C-alpha positions as CSV (number, residue, x, y, z in Angstrom):
1,M,6.0,-11.5,3.9
2,S,3.6,-12.6,1.2
3,D,4.5,-12.4,-2.4
4,R,1.0,-12.8,-3.6
5,K,-0.3,-10.3,-6.2
6,L,-2.9,-7.9,-4.9
7,E,-5.8,-8.2,-7.3
8,R,-7.9,-5.1,-8.0
9,D,-10.8,-4.8,-10.3
10,D,-10.2,-1.3,-11.5
11,G,-6.4,-0.9,-11.6
12,G,-6.7,2.0,-9.2
13,P,-3.8,4.1,-7.8
14,I,-1.2,2.8,-5.4
15,S,-2.9,4.4,-2.4
16,K,-6.0,2.3,-3.1
17,G,-3.9,-0.8,-3.1
18,L,-2.3,0.1,0.2
19,K,-5.7,0.7,1.8
20,E,-7.1,-2.5,0.4
21,A,-4.1,-4.5,1.7
22,I,-4.4,-3.0,5.1
23,S,-8.2,-3.8,5.2
24,E,-7.8,-7.3,3.7
25,R,-5.3,-8.2,6.5
26,G,-7.7,-6.9,9.1
27,L,-5.1,-4.4,10.4
28,T,-5.9,-1.3,12.3
29,A,-4.1,2.0,11.5
30,Y,-2.1,1.4,14.7
31,A,-1.0,-2.1,13.7
32,A,-0.1,-1.2,10.2
33,A,1.9,1.8,11.3
34,K,3.8,-0.1,14.0
35,Q,4.5,-3.0,11.6
36,A,6.0,-0.5,9.1
37,G,7.7,1.8,11.6
38,V,5.8,4.9,10.6
39,S,3.6,7.5,12.3
40,V,0.3,6.1,13.5
41,D,-1.3,9.6,12.9
42,A,-0.1,9.6,9.3
43,V,-1.6,6.2,8.6
44,Q,-4.9,7.0,10.4
45,R,-5.3,10.2,8.4
46,F,-4.5,8.4,5.2
47,L,-7.1,5.6,5.9
48,N,-9.7,8.3,6.8
49,E,-8.8,10.1,3.5
50,E,-7.8,13.2,5.3
51,R,-4.4,13.3,3.7
52,G,-2.0,11.4,1.5
53,L,1.2,9.7,2.2
54,N,4.7,10.8,1.3
55,L,6.7,8.3,-0.8
56,T,8.9,7.2,2.2
57,T,5.9,6.3,4.3
58,A,4.2,4.6,1.3
59,D,7.4,2.6,0.6
60,K,7.6,1.5,4.3
61,L,4.0,0.4,4.4
62,A,4.2,-1.5,1.1
63,D,7.4,-3.3,2.3
64,A,5.8,-4.2,5.6
65,L,2.7,-5.5,3.8
66,G,4.9,-7.5,1.3
67,L,3.6,-5.5,-1.7
68,T,5.5,-4.7,-4.9
69,L,4.6,-2.5,-7.8
70,C,4.0,-4.6,-10.9
71,P,2.8,-3.3,-14.2
72,D,-0.3,-5.1,-15.7
73,E,1.3,-5.2,-19.1
74,Q,4.9,-5.2,-20.2
75,P,5.9,-2.5,-22.6
76,P,6.8,-3.5,-26.2
77,V,10.4,-4.5,-26.7
78,G,12.6,-1.6,-27.9
79,T,10.6,1.2,-26.2
């Protein structure tokens, strides 16, 4: 799996990052779902913006795509 940082120009939500990662890799909903071991229907509806993902499904997709959540800035020390 890739450790590269997914660059986004607007710092959008996690769902946008997942959609962009799937698109950038040229994956279909079927391929992304099978790779992650999740429902094809759930991924298809997510990509078509018909519904969101639950956290378990989002976690599995992110793991399969080699994505991690990284803050843009570190909080000040002592907070």
